[in-house]
N, C-alpha and C positions, 0 to 999 in steps of 0.2 A: 504493500500500500504506500510505503514511503516513496518508492520509485515512481509509482503512479502520480503521487502528489507533486513530485519534482517535475514530472512530464507536463502536468497541467500548468504548473507555475511557468515552465519554459514557454508554453503556448501563450499564456497571458503576457509575458514579457515581449514575445514576438508581435502580438497585437498592439500593445501600448507603444512599441518602438516606432511603428509606422503611424505617425500622428495624423497624416492626411486621411488615411483610411479610417482611423478611429473617429476623427471629426465627422466624416461622412456618415459612418454607421450610427453615431449617436445623434447627429443632427438631422438625418433623414426622417425619422419618425416625427420630429417637431415640425419640419417643413411640410411633410405630407399632410399632417393633421390640419395645419393652418391653411394650406392651399385648398384642400378638399372641403374644409369647413366654411371658408369664405368665398371661394371661387365657384363652387358647384351650387348653383341656385337657378331655378326657373323663373323666379320673380324678377321684375324689372323696375328699377327706381330711377327717377330723374332722367328719363329718356327725353332727348331734345326733339321738340316738335315745332312746326311753323303754323301760323294762323293767318288765313286770308279772310278777313272780316269785311265782306261787301255789304253787310247789313248795317253795321254801326249802331245797332239797337241795344236795348237793355238786355234782351234774352241772350244774344251772342256774347255780350260782356260777362254776364253771370255764368254762362257755361264755360267760358275761358277761365274764369276765376275758380270754378269748381274743379276743372281739370288740373290746374296748378296746385290747388289746395290738397288734392288727393295724394300728392307726393310721388305719383308715377311719372309726371311730366314736368318738363321745364320749357318755357317758351323761348326758343332760340331766336326767333325773329318774327315780326309782323310783316306779312307780304302785302303787295299792292296789286298784283295781277297774277292770273293763272299761270302764265309762262314762267314765272319765277320758281314754281314748285319743283319741276324736274331739274332745273338748274341747281337748286339746293340739294336735291338727292344726288346728283352727279358729283357735287363737291363734297359729299359726305357730311353735310352740316346737320341734317335732320333725319329722323327715322320715320316720321309721319307728319302729314299736313292735314289740317282741318279747314274746310271751306264753308263759310256761312253765306248762303245766297243773298243777293240784294233784296229779294222780296220776302225775306224771312219774317220781319216784323209786320209787314202788311198782311201776309197770309195768316199770321197768327191772329191778328185783329179780326180778319174776315172769316176765320176758321176754315181756310183752304189748305189742301195738302201741300207739303213742301218737304224738301230733303236737305239734310246736312251731309256733306260729302267727307268721307274719311279716306285719305290716300296714304298708303304705306309703301316703304321700300322693302320689297319682298325678296331681295337677294339673301336675306336671312329669314326664311319663312316662319320659324318659330317665334322670333322676336316680333315680326310683323303681325302675326295672328294674336299674340298676347297683347300688343298695344291696341289693336283694333277692338279686342274684347274689353279691355279696360275702358277705352273711350266710349264704346257703345253702352256699357253698363252705366257709366256716369251720366251720359246723356239720357238714357232711358229712365234712370231714377229721377232725374230733374224733371222730365216731362210728366212722370206720374205725380210728382209733388205739385206741379203747377196745375194739373188737370183735376185735382180734388175740389169738389164743390161746384165744378162747372157743368152746365147742362149737356154740352157736347164735348167729346174727348178731343184733345189736340191731335191734329193729323200731321205729325212730324215724324219722319223716318230717317234712317241713316243709309247712305249709299256708300258701299265699300269698293275701293279700287286698289288692286295690288299691282304695283309697277314692277317690271322686269321679270316677274315670276308669277303670272296670273293664276296658274294652276297649283301654286304652292308646293312644287316638287322639292322634297328634301335633298335630292341629289344636287341641286343647284348650290346648296350650302356645303355638302360633303366633298364634292370633287375638288374645289380649291383647297379645302382643309387637308384632305388626304394627300393631295399633291405636295403641299407644304411639309407635311410630316415625313413623307417618303424622301423628298429631297434633303431634308435636314438629317434623316437617318443615314442615307447613303453618303452624303457629302461630308457632314461634320463628324458623326459618331464613327463611321467606318474609317475615315481618314485618321482620326486621332488614335484609334486602336491599331491601325496598320503601321503608323510611324512609331508608336510606342513599342510595338512588337519587335521592331528592328533594334531598338535600344535595349529591350529586355533580354533578347537572346544574344546580344553582342555584335550583331552584324552592322549596326550603324557606324561603328568605328571603322570597319572595313570599307564601307561605302565612302566615308569621309576621307579615307586615305587614298581613294581612287583619283584619277585625273579630273573627274567631274567636280565642279564647284558645288558647295553646299546648297546654293540656291537652285542649281540645276537638278540636284538630287531630290529636293522637296517638290519641284515642279514635275519631275518625272514620276514621283509617287502619287501626285494628285490628279494628273491628266486622265488616267483610267477612270477615276471616280467622277470626273466631270462628264466624260462620255457616257458612263453608266447612268448618271443622274439625268442627263438630257434624254437618253433612251427611255428611261422611266417616265419622263415628262410626256414624250410623244405617245407612249402606250396609254397613260392615264387620260390624256386629252382625246385620243381616239375612242377609248371605251366610253368616256363621258358623252362624246358627241354622237357616236353611231349606235351605242347600246341604250343609253339613257336619254338621248335627245337633248343634251345640254348645248345651248348655242354658244358660239364665239362671235360676238357682234363687233368686236374691235379688231385692230390690226394684228395679224398673225406675226408680223415682223416685230412689232412692239412687244407682244406677248413673249416671243422667243428671247428677245434681249432682256426682258425683265426676269425671266426664268434663269438666264445665264448669270445675271447680276446676283440673284439670290443664291445660286449655286456657289459662286465665287465667295460671297460673304460667309456661307456655311463652311466652305472649305477652309477659309482663313481662320474661322473660329475653331475648327477641328485641329488645325495645325497649332494654334495657340494652346489648346488643351494638351497636345502631345509634348510641347516644349516644357510644360510644368509638371508632367507626370513621368514616372519611371517604370510603371508596370501597366499591363493591359487591364488588370482588375480595377485599379484606381481610375484609369481613363474611362472605363465603362461606367463606373459609379458616378463620376463627375459629369459624363455625357448625359446620363439619365436624369441627374439632378438639375443640371443647368440647361439642357437642351430639350429633351423629350417632354418632361412634365410641363415646363413653362410653355412649350409650343402647343400642347394640347389644352392646357387650362387657362393660360393668360393671353392668348393671341386673338381671342374672339372667335375662334373656330367653332366652338360648341356653346360656350357660355358668354352672355353679353358682358363686356367690360364695364359698361356704365353702371351695372348693379353691384360691382365689387367695391370693397372699401377703398378709400382714397389711396392708401399705401400701395395696394395691388394695382390700381390704375396707373400710378406713377411707375411702378416696376415694369408694367406691360410695355411702356415706351421703349425699353431697352431690349425687347424681344424682337429679333428680326422678323419672325414669322408674322407678327401683327401687321407690319407694314406690307409684307408680301401678299397676305390674304386680301388686304384692302385693294392692292393693285390688281390682283386676279379678278376680284368681283367687279371692279370698275371696267377693266378691259373686256372681260368675257361676257358679263351680263348687261352692263350699262352701255357698252360700246364707246367708252370715252377714249380720248387720245392722251398724249403726253402732257397737254396743258392741264389735265385734271389729276395726274399722278406724279408730277415732277417732284413734289415735296417728298412723297414716300420714296421715290427713286433716289433722291439726293440723300435721304437718311440712310438707306441701304448702302449706297456708295461710300458714305462717310464711315459707316460701321466696318465695311470691308477694308478700307484704308487703315482704320484704327487697329483692327485685328492683325492685319499684315505687318504693320509697324511694330506692334507689341510682340509678334512672333519672331520677327527678325532680331529684335533686341534681346529677347530671351534666348534665342538660338545662339547668338554670338557670345553671350555671357556664359552659356553652357560649354562652349568650346574652349574658353580661356582657362 
């Protein structure tokens, strides 16, 4: 038993000696509980909406106040004409628009039928459906309250319009998200593990002693993963288009360039991870903690970022996948050009340069 106790003590020393692995193993439960507890929610709070009040009457103002007071909505902007609605959706400013017709107050007075229009950005069908249901319930409750004691019921209904995805196909949300996860998996995780493997088995020193420069060695390691990631992109787009009927309304060239930009950003992140780790196990754990979980939970792929705590909303801004998903939805579903995705493209480009610079710096320090 004494020998067995010594053996257990030796294993504990081995675990405690690798501080990075220990930190990940102890920190992972905390991070997972916090992420899943705060990020996974189907409720939506403080969703940005636009209001086109052509009525300018008492009822439209009271309904707008009711919507804001519910806590589900924030008035992003008051519009002046119908043409502004789609412009706001293309720019990603709002999730839903409410249109009060000019004859609302007059029809209310004369007890004539009228409609309040609810227009939602259905590139995320779950969010669009939830917002429409929230708004319809608030409007319906208000109409019931106003109709009490009246001889004739108020003939006001809501007209729902779903832009970009009128049939509310969930595949329109999952194809961009799955593409992002696959590209991140192939580009970042597999690259970090492949380079770390060379260091772990001792062949990296042999490669560095070859006539090739270190930069050429790294480029040679990542080019196959670039080709593999782009091949996966083509396969996913073909499946989404020909099997599930997902449209690609924007430029194919722009879409290809944006995919290449995201792949380069992910590869640079994978290289950075490999320069800071010495074993495949640590590289895998860091990739899962820093890449896969944030990509799934904090990118807006499944769960709306607006409903998360402010701290997670801030953290989501440093997740490359968030900006890439915005680009994909704009180009593929909304048919927008570079004028609507230049900011997201610039952010991805800046991230790529930062990761490359940090990787080069760490790689040189490691060689000294």
